[in-house]
C-alpha positions as CSV (number, residue, x, y, z in Angstrom):
1,M,0.0,0.1,0.0
2,I,2.8,2.5,1.1
3,K,4.2,2.1,-2.6
4,S,1.0,3.1,-4.4
5,A,-0.3,5.9,-2.2
6,P,0.4,9.2,-3.2
7,L,3.1,10.8,-0.7
8,E,0.9,13.6,-0.4
9,K,-1.5,11.5,1.5
10,I,0.7,9.6,3.9
11,M,0.8,10.7,7.6
12,I,3.3,9.0,9.8
13,E,2.6,8.4,13.7
14,T,3.6,6.1,16.5
15,D,0.3,5.7,18.4
16,A,0.3,2.1,18.3
17,P,2.1,1.5,21.9
18,F,3.0,-2.2,21.4
19,V,3.8,-2.0,17.7
20,A,7.4,-0.6,17.6
21,P,9.5,-0.6,14.5
22,A,11.4,-3.6,13.4
23,P,14.7,-2.3,15.2
24,F,12.6,-2.3,18.8
25,R,10.0,-4.7,18.1
26,G,8.8,-6.1,21.3
27,K,9.5,-2.8,23.2
28,R,7.0,0.1,23.9
29,N,6.4,2.5,20.9
30,E,8.1,5.8,21.2
31,P,7.8,8.9,19.2
32,F,11.6,8.8,18.7
33,Y,10.9,5.8,16.3
34,I,9.3,7.7,13.9
35,K,12.3,7.9,11.9
36,Y,12.5,4.5,11.2
37,V,8.9,4.7,9.6
38,A,10.2,7.4,7.5
39,E,13.3,5.4,6.6
40,K,11.1,2.4,5.6
41,I,8.7,4.3,3.5
42,A,11.7,6.1,1.7
43,E,13.6,2.5,1.0
44,L,10.1,1.1,-0.4
45,R,9.4,4.0,-2.3
46,G,12.8,4.6,-3.8
47,I,13.2,8.2,-2.8
48,S,15.1,10.0,-0.2
49,Y,14.6,9.9,3.6
50,E,14.5,13.6,3.5
51,E,12.1,13.7,0.9
52,V,9.6,11.6,2.9
53,V,10.2,13.7,6.2
54,A,9.6,17.0,4.3
55,Q,6.3,15.8,2.5
56,T,5.1,14.1,5.6
57,A,5.7,17.1,7.6
58,K,3.8,19.3,5.0
59,N,0.9,17.0,5.4
60,A,0.9,17.2,8.9
61,E,0.9,21.0,8.8
62,K,-2.0,21.0,6.4
63,L,-4.1,18.5,8.1
64,F,-3.6,20.4,11.5
65,G,-3.5,23.8,10.1
66,I,-0.1,24.6,11.6
């Protein structure tokens, strides 16, 4: 799904307290781990981490009006 969804429609979050990214699987999820989610999105889409971070930040700003 992450490969086909427009990047402009993707939000990244860490609300699932017990579904941490792979390097931390089995531990409590923390907001700090969001970078691992962005890295995986970049890898799967074949784009840079920086591009994912920039676009998802814009998406959050637009959604929350900040």
